NULOLUM-549247 format. One line per field, with one value per residue (C-alpha): x, y, z. Coordinates in pm, 1 decimal, m for minus. Example, Ala and Ser with C-alpha at 12.3 -4.5 7.8 and 13.67 -1.06 7.14 Angstrom:
X (1230.0  1367.0)
Y (m450.0  m106.0)
Z (780.0  714.0)
This chain:
X (m4093.4  m3737.1  m3597.0  m3687.6  m3538.7  m3212.7  m3197.3  m3253.3  m2984.1  m2731.8  m2818.7  m2740.0  m2406.7  m2319.2  m2413.0  m2183.8  m1906.3  m1956.1  m1907.8  m1610.1  m1775.9  m1607.6  m1638.9  m2017.2  m2048.4  m1832.9  m2042.7  m2362.3  m2204.2  m2059.0  m2387.4  m2579.2  m2323.4  m2342.7  m2720.8  m2671.9  m2984.2  m3024.8  m2810.1  m2527.2  m2298.7  m2337.9  m2274.5  m1961.6  m1833.6  m1887.0  m1702.6  m1406.0  m1399.8  m1397.8  m1106.0  m914.4  m992.3  m872.7  m551.3  m619.3  m526.1  m465.5  m814.6  m966.2  m783.4  m917.5  m1275.8  m1264.0  m1125.7  m1399.5  m1669.3  m1531.1  m1540.9  m1912.6  m1976.7  m1710.7  m1874.8  m1875.7  m1651.7  m1649.8  m1515.3  m1248.2  m1142.2  m1129.3  m924.7  m675.8  m651.9  m614.5  m351.8  m152.5  m173.2  m87.0  251.1  201.1  209.5  253.7  m44.0  m260.7  m190.7  m242.9  m584.4  m682.2  m569.6  m768.4  m1086.3  m1042.1  m987.8  m1281.8  m1553.9  m1840.5  m1950.1  m1827.8  m1807.0  m1597.0  m1360.5  m1331.9  m1233.9  m982.2  m818.4  m805.2  m608.6  m376.7  m314.7  m248.6  2.2  184.5  187.0  335.5  620.5  653.0  563.1  373.9  299.9  147.1  m48.6  m184.0  m291.2  m476.4  m630.7  m765.0  m923.7  m1074.6  m1222.7  m1379.7  m1601.5  m1618.1  m1904.3  m1965.2  m1716.3  m1509.4  m1470.1  m1378.6  m1103.2  m982.8  m960.4  m764.2  m516.1  m487.3  m391.7  m119.9  18.4  40.3  203.5  464.1  545.3  562.6  243.5  97.1  m160.4  m323.4  m297.6  m482.2  m758.5  m803.1  m807.8  m1078.6  m1271.1  m1239.1  m1372.9  m1673.3  m1743.7  m1750.8  m1959.9  m2213.1  m2232.4  m2542.8  m2309.4  m2097.4  m1730.1  m1591.8  m1257.3  m1215.5  m1300.8  m1035.9  m778.2  m837.5  m826.7  m490.1  m285.4  m475.1  m366.8  m7.0  m9.4  m165.2  120.0  412.6  354.7  227.0  m124.2  m321.5  m646.1  m622.9  m565.1  m893.4  m1070.9  m926.1  m1014.6  m1373.9  m1392.4  m1233.3  m1488.5  m1769.1  m1616.3  m1743.0  m1420.3  m1457.3  m1223.0  m1087.2  m951.6  m771.8  m433.3  m570.4  m739.8  m412.1  m215.7  m478.5  m457.3  m75.4  m58.6  m333.8  m123.0  171.1  m57.7  m129.3  245.4  273.3  26.9  266.7  48.1  289.0  43.4  m228.9  17.4  127.2  m234.0  m311.1  m23.4  m141.8  m485.0  m323.3  m121.5  m442.1  m573.2  m266.0  m347.1  7.6  349.5  500.1  230.6  248.4  624.9  565.8  342.8  602.9  887.4  695.9  626.0  998.0  1081.5  841.2  999.4  1340.6  1222.8  1094.5  1431.8  1319.1  1578.3  1469.6  1110.1  1232.8  1454.0  1181.0  941.4  1210.3  1301.2  934.6  937.8  1255.7  1099.9  800.2  1019.8  1234.3  924.2  764.4  847.7  1052.1  806.7  691.8  444.2  565.3  373.0  542.5  886.6  830.6  720.9  1029.5  1254.4  1066.5  1125.0  1496.7  1509.4  1367.5  1571.3  1890.7  1849.7  1805.7  2014.5  2229.5  2359.1  2002.5  1906.8  2207.2  2068.6  1733.1  1894.2  2087.0  1761.5  1599.1  1883.4  1819.2  1448.8  1312.5  1197.1  967.0  664.3  322.2  124.1  11.2  330.2  679.2  932.9  1245.4  1117.4  962.0  1143.9  1015.9  1173.2  1505.5  1494.4  1404.3  1686.4  1941.5  1834.5  1855.7  2185.6  2330.9  2259.8  2395.3  2703.2  2776.0  2773.6  2924.6  3130.5  3256.2  3116.9  3176.3  3004.1  2710.9  2666.1  2676.3  2396.8  2190.7  2231.9  2112.7  1811.6  1731.9  1745.0  1514.1  1262.3  1285.7  1216.1  917.5  793.3  774.6  864.3  830.9  1076.6  1311.0  1310.8  1403.6  1689.5  1809.5  1794.5  1992.8  2261.0  2270.1  2320.3  2640.8  2770.5  2629.0  2491.2  2406.6  2123.5  1945.9  1848.8  1654.7  1419.2  1208.8  1112.5  1052.9  808.0  659.7  310.9  364.5  545.7  452.0  615.5  886.6  1159.5  1041.1  1010.0  1356.3  1532.6  1332.5  1406.6  1768.9  2075.1  2150.4  2245.0  2052.0  1673.7  1691.2  1916.7  1818.5  1475.4  1582.5  1503.6  1774.8  1881.1  1645.7  1350.5  1023.7  952.5  580.8  655.0  804.9  514.9  314.7  m61.5  m55.6  211.3  50.9  m278.7  m111.1  73.4  m236.0  m432.0  m153.1  m150.2  m528.4  m478.9  m590.5  m411.7  m248.7  m517.8  m795.4  m633.3  m601.4  m964.3  m1100.1  m903.5  m918.6  m538.8  m318.7  m142.1  182.0  124.2  51.9  365.6  572.4  447.9  547.1  900.9  936.9  794.7  1045.3  1327.1  1194.6  1136.7  1456.3  1290.1  1257.3  922.9  564.4  539.0  851.3  711.5  386.7  567.9  805.6  535.1  306.1  592.3  670.9  315.2  224.5  m55.3  m259.1  m254.2  m300.3  m442.4  m409.8  m736.0  m638.4  m599.7  m924.7  m1107.6  m954.5  m1055.7  m1420.5)
Y (2645.0  2742.1  2676.8  2304.5  2254.1  2420.7  2211.6  1896.2  1997.8  2071.7  1742.9  1567.9  1752.1  1622.3  1270.6  1305.8  1426.0  1118.5  881.3  1075.3  1230.9  1563.7  1736.2  1715.4  1798.1  2108.4  2224.8  2201.8  2365.1  2651.7  2718.9  2716.7  2947.0  3194.8  3208.3  3376.0  3212.5  3078.5  2774.1  2977.0  2965.6  2588.4  2538.8  2753.9  2549.9  2227.5  2373.6  2462.0  2109.3  1964.1  2187.7  2074.5  1708.0  1738.8  1914.6  2268.7  2444.7  2784.4  2796.3  2673.0  2949.8  3216.0  3085.7  3060.3  3414.7  3545.0  3370.7  3515.4  3863.5  3814.8  3631.5  3729.5  3518.2  3193.5  2976.5  2679.2  2903.9  3023.3  2661.8  2585.1  2900.6  2784.5  2438.8  2581.3  2833.2  2556.0  2328.5  2614.2  2642.8  2911.4  2682.1  2947.2  3153.2  2848.1  2693.6  3027.6  3059.7  2708.1  2767.5  3091.1  2923.4  2635.0  2878.4  3106.3  2886.2  2749.4  2503.4  2150.5  2043.4  2349.8  2291.9  1922.7  2001.0  2270.8  2045.0  1750.4  1947.9  2086.5  1724.7  1622.8  1907.1  1799.4  1437.8  1541.2  1711.8  1406.1  1614.6  1314.6  1449.1  1765.5  1551.5  1342.1  1656.1  1808.2  1476.5  1422.1  1766.9  1684.4  1351.7  1518.5  1714.9  1484.8  1274.4  1048.5  1114.4  1348.5  1068.0  820.0  1049.9  1096.9  721.8  682.5  952.2  788.3  469.6  653.9  790.3  436.9  320.4  597.1  459.6  100.1  m13.4  m202.4  m416.4  m103.3  71.1  m212.4  m205.4  170.5  154.0  m111.6  104.9  399.2  182.2  61.1  419.1  561.4  266.8  333.2  707.8  858.1  1040.8  868.8  918.6  644.0  823.2  798.5  427.5  374.5  571.2  336.7  15.3  120.8  101.3  m209.2  m383.4  m270.8  m409.3  m736.5  m785.8  m654.8  m771.2  m1021.9  m1091.6  m1357.3  m1289.7  m920.4  m1006.8  m1201.1  m901.1  m653.8  m879.9  m896.6  m518.3  m464.1  m695.2  m476.7  m148.2  59.8  251.5  618.7  765.9  998.7  697.8  544.1  544.1  383.8  120.9  48.7  15.7  m214.0  m434.4  m445.1  m535.7  m794.9  m950.4  m955.3  m1121.3  m1386.2  m1436.1  m1469.9  m1760.4  m1927.2  m1866.5  m1700.5  m1752.0  m1561.6  m1290.3  m1232.9  m1215.9  m972.8  m746.2  m757.1  m638.8  m370.6  m245.9  m205.2  19.1  245.3  593.1  718.9  583.8  568.7  332.9  111.0  89.5  m19.0  m305.1  m419.1  m411.4  m621.2  m864.3  m870.3  m953.8  m1248.2  m1387.7  m1341.4  m1541.2  m1814.2  m1843.2  m1690.2  m1417.0  m1352.4  m1278.3  m1075.7  m857.8  m811.4  m675.8  m458.9  m301.2  m217.1  m37.5  147.8  262.4  398.6  592.6  740.6  855.3  1016.2  1353.7  1353.4  1265.1  1574.2  1416.1  1259.6  938.3  902.0  959.8  682.6  450.8  554.8  453.1  124.6  44.3  120.3  m113.8  m405.7  m325.9  m336.7  m714.8  m759.6  m491.1  m284.6  m39.8  48.1  80.4  311.3  536.1  552.7  624.6  912.0  1056.7  1006.3  1192.3  1495.3  1519.0  1770.9  1605.6  1878.6  1765.7  1862.1  1858.8  1498.8  1292.3  1334.9  1176.2  1281.1  1170.9  837.8  533.5  313.3  547.1  530.6  151.0  139.8  373.0  181.9  m148.0  m15.4  165.7  m127.8  m374.5  m142.3  m59.8  m427.5  m504.5  m192.8  m36.0  m123.5  m467.9  m434.9  m96.6  m228.7  m521.0  m279.5  m72.3  m386.2  m491.3  m148.8  m180.8  m525.4  m394.7  m107.8  m344.0  m566.0  m266.3  m169.9  m533.6  m538.9  m907.6  m943.2  m660.5  m786.2  m1130.6  m980.2  m790.2  m1118.7  m1282.5  m991.8  m1044.2  m1418.4  m1345.2  m1162.5  m1452.7  m1365.7  m1716.7  m1674.2  m1441.7  m1728.3  m1869.2  m1551.5  m1581.7  m1863.3  m1678.0  m1358.2  m1533.7  m1779.7  m1647.7  m1722.0  m2056.6  m2095.7  m1771.7  m1853.9  m1719.8  m1922.7  m2238.3  m2195.1  m2144.9  m2408.8  m2690.3  m2633.8  m2457.6  m2298.5  m1935.3  m1782.4  m1793.8  m1761.6  m2066.7  m2361.8  m2501.4  m2863.7  m3063.1  m3202.2  m3556.7  m3821.4  m3586.1  m3636.7  m3324.5  m3363.6  m3269.7  m2936.6  m2809.6  m2502.8  m2530.2  m2343.2  m2568.5  m2882.7  m2787.2  m2736.9  m3068.5  m3262.3  m3109.3  m3195.7  m3553.4  m3564.2  m3467.5  m3103.1  m2867.3  m2536.8  m2350.9  m2532.5  m2460.6  m2092.1  m2065.8  m2269.0  m2088.1  m1738.2  m1727.3  m1634.5  m1908.7  m1723.6  m1780.2  m2151.3  m2195.3  m2024.9  m2288.1  m2556.7  m2418.7  m2441.0  m2794.6  m2896.0  m2778.5  m2955.4  m3287.3  m3243.6  m3281.8  m3053.6  m3142.0  m3199.0  m3572.1  m3647.0  m3437.5  m3634.5  m3967.9  m3876.6  m3709.5  m4013.5  m4244.3  m4038.0  m3944.3  m4046.5  m4300.5  m4063.7  m3707.0  m3484.6  m3159.8  m2838.8  m2665.8  m2384.6  m2615.0  m2791.9  m2462.0  m2368.1  m2696.7  m2667.6)
Z (m413.1  m516.5  m168.0  m143.1  m488.6  m378.1  m61.1  m262.3  m510.3  m234.2  m63.3  m390.5  m407.0  m59.1  m169.0  m470.1  m240.9  m21.0  m314.1  m451.6  m759.1  m700.3  m1037.6  m1047.8  m677.6  m726.3  m1021.4  m815.8  m509.7  m714.8  m893.2  m564.0  m399.9  m688.8  m658.5  m317.2  m177.1  177.8  92.7  m60.8  243.6  290.3  m81.1  m64.5  231.5  38.4  m260.3  m36.4  107.6  m243.8  m343.4  m35.0  m103.2  m463.3  m361.0  m483.6  m158.9  m322.4  m473.2  m144.7  40.7  m194.8  m170.8  210.4  240.4  9.2  214.0  538.3  392.1  325.7  654.8  911.8  1185.0  983.5  1203.7  966.1  692.2  937.0  1001.8  630.5  569.7  831.9  672.4  321.6  435.9  601.7  297.8  61.3  232.9  498.0  801.8  1077.9  960.7  899.4  1239.3  1416.6  1252.5  1357.6  1716.6  1731.7  1610.4  1853.3  2141.0  2062.4  1914.5  2120.4  1849.5  1923.9  1558.1  1473.7  1766.1  1674.1  1315.5  1412.8  1672.7  1430.3  1172.7  1441.9  1546.4  1186.1  1141.0  1458.4  1340.0  1004.5  1193.0  1420.4  1726.0  1858.6  2207.5  2060.1  1816.6  2106.1  2290.9  1996.9  1895.4  2245.4  2227.2  1888.0  1997.6  2302.3  2062.8  1759.4  1626.8  1326.5  1045.7  1261.1  1514.4  1239.4  1111.9  1469.0  1527.9  1203.6  1307.1  1651.0  1466.7  1272.6  1600.6  1740.0  1414.6  1450.0  1795.4  1671.6  1849.5  1555.8  1732.6  1874.6  1537.4  1364.6  1627.1  1586.9  1207.4  1229.2  1477.6  1237.2  954.8  1154.2  1268.9  918.1  794.9  1071.9  1006.5  850.3  612.3  350.7  266.7  43.6  15.5  393.4  381.9  113.8  312.0  607.9  404.1  257.0  582.2  693.3  372.5  429.8  784.3  667.0  419.3  621.3  977.6  836.6  966.3  772.4  962.5  887.7  520.9  517.9  671.6  419.3  126.1  248.6  285.5  m55.5  m216.2  m77.2  m193.9  m482.0  m518.2  m613.1  m871.8  m602.7  m409.3  m709.1  m536.8  m220.7  m437.7  m617.5  m292.5  m141.7  m453.2  m441.4  m74.3  m102.1  m380.3  m138.2  118.5  m144.3  m186.4  191.1  155.9  m88.2  m393.9  m638.0  m923.4  m740.1  m637.7  m997.2  m1111.5  m830.0  m932.2  m1292.0  m1176.4  m959.4  m1257.5  m1454.5  m1173.5  m1171.8  m1296.8  m1346.5  m1441.4  m1091.7  m970.3  m1278.5  m1224.9  m865.5  m983.2  m1239.9  m989.3  m734.4  m1018.8  m1097.9  m737.6  m734.0  m1050.9  m884.9  m584.6  m815.3  m989.5  m1320.1  m1388.2  m1748.8  m1649.8  m1350.9  m1566.3  m1828.2  m1564.0  m1409.0  m1743.7  m1802.6  m1468.1  m1566.7  m1894.3  m1707.3  m1466.7  m1740.7  m1926.9  m1621.4  m1468.7  m1150.7  m873.3  m687.1  m446.7  m123.8  m197.2  m537.6  m387.4  m133.4  m415.4  m612.2  m322.0  m276.8  m644.2  m606.9  m307.5  m507.3  m818.7  m614.9  m589.2  m965.9  m1138.1  m895.5  m1161.7  m1257.3  m889.6  m843.3  m1117.9  m941.3  m604.6  m761.8  m892.5  m553.2  m381.1  m600.5  m517.4  m271.5  50.1  181.4  377.0  246.9  568.6  525.9  516.9  656.2  425.7  611.4  954.2  854.4  993.7  712.2  459.0  643.3  640.7  270.2  176.6  386.4  228.7  m127.3  m75.4  117.3  m162.7  m432.2  m224.5  m154.3  m527.9  m681.8  m404.8  m58.3  25.1  399.1  412.3  210.1  448.7  743.1  583.6  524.0  887.0  994.8  764.2  904.4  1260.2  1169.5  1010.4  1318.7  1542.6  1327.0  1340.3  960.3  946.7  570.2  504.8  774.4  613.5  277.0  442.8  592.6  249.0  101.8  366.9  299.4  m70.4  27.1  231.1  572.4  616.4  984.5  884.7  708.6  1047.4  1126.7  831.8  976.0  1296.4  1101.2  869.0  1117.1  1035.7  664.7  639.1  270.3  156.0  m102.5  127.0  424.3  212.3  59.5  390.9  579.1  331.9  250.3  391.1  51.2  93.6  m193.5  m218.2  m596.5  m645.4  m866.2  m785.3  m830.8  m512.4  m282.4  m362.1  m227.5  m173.6  m361.4  m571.1  m496.8  m134.8  m241.9  m450.5  m343.9  m404.2  m737.0  m892.4  m753.5  m915.4  m1255.4  m1231.0  m1127.8  m1415.8  m1660.4  m1532.7  m1587.8  m1953.6  m1926.8  m2165.7  m2075.8  m2271.4  m2085.7  m1748.5  m1828.1  m1939.6  m1648.9  m1376.5  m1527.7  m1557.9  m1851.6  m2048.0  m1972.3  m1598.4  m1647.3  m1859.8  m1590.2  m1348.1  m1596.4  m1620.2  m1244.9  m1249.5  m1520.3  m1293.5  m985.3  m1165.2  m1371.3  m1712.0  m2014.5  m2177.0  m2068.2  m2156.9  m1954.9  m1668.6  m1666.4  m1675.3  m1393.6  m1184.9  m1208.1  m1115.7  m804.5  m713.9  m358.9  m330.9  m115.1  m238.7  63.2  m62.2  131.6  224.7  m14.8  m316.7  m231.3  m232.6  m567.4  m726.8  m622.9)
């Protein structure tokens, strides 16, 4: 009778691993391994995988080496030892071990796993041809979750070459493969949704945004995928901004900030909020959010992880538009950070990182140093974003150039954001030749302010004209009163009034006889 109980317990540990409950899974695996029964080896392997997933490569290396001493012919343990050795910082030894296992093993699953990690190591070093070769070898032997991981890495290889349409297709294939697998790995699902959300916001791709939102709504996010969950929330908020719904974007960033589990991520949410307020012509609110981000950064240790360093640079890029001296401080800190790769990301070889740094340094330089040199850096950043097909980023680079007097770049914003005509940048540059997207929001002479309203502001104004109070709007729409009052401030500027009664009177006088609602506002009202 003891054996069925042990099998059942280990099966439960694997289920816990699949849903990201690593602490409990590790406790069960460790206890089963110590019992030295027939399931001990499988339990030890699961424990090593958990240690690798949670980032404790040194402990995983020690456990894998101990298991191999007991079972020298355990090929899975040999693969895990190679992975752990590589991640612990001894890349030559780790890769040599993986190559040896791949060369000598007759088990397809073992060869597939060894080849996958050799491909991932090559990708991290941007040896893309080597990565292709190893990944092809892995997929020849892979099944189920191994195949899903392989498809996801194939997508990253296409992304590194700028082939985004193919990357999106492969990420979606990876997602459907892992969903169809008999095993479960919610962390892997989250790691696939993360880049899909980034692509939806940056390319931009409205249909992909709809798909990611639907997948996100179905997710029961494990604690282990907290960072992926945060990034999906942030980029879905940026997709909402692409739709022209600044209200929804700000609410989405507020929800993302609540999901952030450390200061760097919370700062990222605040700085994106600051940039939206900047776009809406609300410098006080923009600066308030930016200063909250600055306080978080100053109170946090210098980022050690590659992901945090990229976020740090992204924050500096946005801050450069709002407070260049503060952005200069952050860039100085960024310059002093180590840029070593960790086997999963390559900071120094990433073209997006180069473009981000050029854009941040260009803006700061144009304000605080050599204007001509700063503009040259911004042009370089814009060209890099163009080459990457990140249209949203390229449009922001164009707007930065326009802010420094390069008015010809304003004409490039429309084509760059043709998939998102309601984005605040696209609206600003389509309706008026003004150089700065954050200029006064008062309408041009002779134009009806009603025609300039995005869906969120139109809804607030219509409700106000119907006698609904700010408090009632906030309660009915699940929005904060602060958000509704921000809409009112923008409406005051557009209708050139200073108080709500005057706004209602002027709005009713100018209101078109037939109010043509957008499909989005109709859905919100129902």
